[in-house]
N, C-alpha and C positions, 0 to 999 in steps of 0.2 A: 504493500500500500504506500502511496506517495507520502513523503514527509509534509506535514502541515506547513503552510506559509501564512504569514500575517496578511489579513485582508485589509483593504482600505478602510478608512473611518466611515461609518455610516453617517452621511451628511445630515439627515433629517432628525434622527433620534426618535423617541416615542412619546413626545408631548401630545396632549389631547388634540391639538390642532392637526397633528399628523395622523393620529388614529381615527380622527373624523373622516379622513380620506380612505384609510386602509379598510375600515369596517364597512364602507360603502361598496367595496369591490366584491363582485360575484363572479362565478364561472362564466355567466352569460355576458357580462359587460367587460370582462378582462381576459377570458380564455376561450372565446368563441371559436377561434381558429383551430383549437385542439379538440373540441367536443365531439366532432364527427368521427374521430378516431377511437373513441372510448367504447368499450364493451363491458358487460356487468362484472366479469371476474378478474379484472386487471389489478395488478399491484402497482401503486403510484407513489412516487416520492415527490413531495411538494416543497421545494427549496425556497427559503425566505418566506415562510408561511405567515409571519406576523400574527395578527389576532385570529387567524384561522377561518375567515369567511369563505375564501376560495377553496381552501382545503376541505371544509365541511361540505361545500357544494359538490366537489369531486367525489367525496365519499358517498354522497347520496346517489351519484350516477354510476357507481360500481358496487352495488349492494352485496354482490357475491365475492368481491375482491377486498383489498386492504389499502388504505392510504396512510402514509407516514408524512407528517408535517415536520419540517426541520427549520430551525432558525438559529442564527449566531448569538442572539440575545436571549438568555434564559428567562428574563423577567416577563417577556410578552407571552410566554407559553401558557401561563395560568389563564390568561384571557382566551387563548386558542382552545384550551381544554374545556373551558366554560361554554364557548360557542358550540363545540361538538356535543357536549352533554346536554345543552339546552335543546338540541334537535333530536336527542335520543339516539345518536349514532353510536354503534358499537364496533364499527370496522375502521376506526381511525385512531392513531396515536401520535404523540409528539415527542421530539427530542432535540437536543442542541447539536450543532456541528459546524464544520467549516467546509464550504463547497470545494475548496482547493484540495481537501483530503477527507473524503467521505468515509465514515467508519462502517462501511458495508462491503461484503464480498462482491467480486465481479458478478454481473448478471443478476443482481438482486431484485430488479424492478422491470416491469413492462414499459412504464412511462416515467420519465424524470422531467419535471416541470419547474420552471423558475419564472416568476413574474416580477419585473422591476428589481432584479437582483444584479445582473451583470454590469449595470452601470455603476455599481457601488463596490465591486470587488477589486482586489489588487491585481489579479491576472485573469481576465475573462477567458482567454484561450485555454489556460490550464484548467479553469473551472469547467468549461465545456468538455474538455478531454476526460475529466474526472466524472462528469455526469454520464458520458458515454460508457465509461468503464463499468459503472454499476447498472447499466441497462442491458437487457437480454439481446442476443442477436435478433434482428428484425423488430426490435422495440423502438420507442420514440424518445428522442430528446427534444423538448419544446421550451422555447424561451420567448419572452415578450418584454420589450423595454421601450420606454418613452424616448423621444429625441427632442431635447429642449431647443436646439437650434432650429427645429422645424415647427415649433409651436407658433401659432399666429392668432391674432385677435383684431377686433374692431370695436370702437374707433381707435385710431392711433393714440398712444399714451406715452409720453416721455418717461413717466414714472414706471410703467411696465417694461419699457425698454431697459431702464436702469435695473429693474428686478432681474430680467433675463441675463444681462451681463454679469450682475453680481452673483447670481446662483451658479452660473457656469464657472466663474472664477473660484468660488468657494468649493464646489464639488471637485474640481481638478486639484486644488490645493490639498484636498483630503485623499487624493489618490484615485478618484473615480473618473468616469467618462460620461458627462451628462448627455452627449449626443450619441448614445449607445445604439439607438434604434437602427440607424443607417449602417452600423458596423456589424450587426449580428451575423449576417451571411459571411462576411470576411473573416470574422473570428471563428466561425464554425469550420470554414475551409482550412484555416490555419491550425485548428485542432485536429485535423485529419478526417473530418466528416465529409462525406461526398454526396449522399442522397439527401439533398436539402431543398425544401420548399420554403421560399421566402415570400411573405405577404406583409400587409400593413393593416392597421385598424386605428380608429379614432375614438376619442371622447369629445363630445361637443357640449358646451354650456351656453345656453341662449335664453331660456325662459327666465322670468323673474326669480323663480325659486332656485334654478340652477346657478344663475349669476350670483345670487346672495350666498349660496352655499360655497361655491368655488372661490369667490373673492374673499369671503369671510375667513375661510380656513387659511388662505395664503396671507391675508392681512395679519391674522393672529400668529401664524408660523413665523412670519418675518420679524416679529417682536419677541416671541416667548419660547421658541423651540431651540433644540441643540444647534440647528442651522444658524439661528440668530447669534447664539453665543460664539460659534466658530467663526462667523463673519467678523465680529468685533475683535475677538482674541487674535485672529489671524491677520488683522489689519486691512481686511478687504472693505470694511465699511464702518462708519461711526454710528453711534446710536441715533443721531439726528438723521443720517441718511436712511437708516432702517425705518424710522418713523415716517419719513417722506414716502418711501416705497409702500409701506403699509397703507398710508392714506391714499395713494394712487390706486391700490387694489380696491379699496372701499368706494372710491369715486367711480371707477369703472363698473363695479357691481350695481351701481345705481342708474347706469345709463340704460334707457329703454331699448336702444339699438345695440347694446353690448353683445358680443359674440366671441367665444374663445374655443379654439380647437387644439387638442393634444394629439399629435401623431405618434404612433407606436410602430416599431419594426417587430416582426414575428418570424420565427423559424420553426419548422418541423423537420427533424432530421431522423431518418431511418438508419439504425445501426446495422452493421454487417458482420459483427462477431469478432472483428479484428480489434486489437488494442490500439486505440488512436495514437498517432504520433504527430509531432509538429510537421506541418506541411508548408509553413511560411511564417510570417509575422503578423501580429494583429494590428 
């Protein structure tokens, strides 16, 4: 088994404003590209499971199988277990681990899935190689990540432009790659995977309720989350600059014509039974 390597710092942390977004996520709105490949008896590993809402959905879709949710942060798993227990699921369990060195034998799972994970890890190519190692021959490695550089909105807002520039700088200072979505296929090829289907998906926030929710969580996250602390401690922004960005989010959310689109890259990779080796660089 590969030696564990330190991952990048998780930029967002688990402040309530972050979990407000994470608990909104479902298999339908965050893993639709994968769902057509699922059958009732599959064994699934859900990497970066967070509070477990997607994990629990996947468990409901494979009632004769087994889903394991894995997260690097042990504290969030209590909430994930409560999510699964609240739905009466008995075919799901949770554990901690590092995607660069998974503590499972080769070929342990039929599907290995990661949502919004590879943008935050220290070596996404090594992570994909490890995901493939624990997948059975003919199984699926699935990943979906946002692409911050491709996010777009209306109307134009200098404050939101400042937010995007700041977030990308903070994420990269933490060792991650915020424009991960466009890179997923390249990373998979570099990991030695060859049977790759690359697609894209979006989240769109345009109704008054959607705008209020999306702008509110980012306004709060900009002031109170680990991301905010890392921005100031790392010298990327002052507290006054963060307050200005937070205010820009709230102002955008109040615009009747406001519209925001989040683009995600997606990959479904069929494994062939060979141990993946580096085929290039990421």
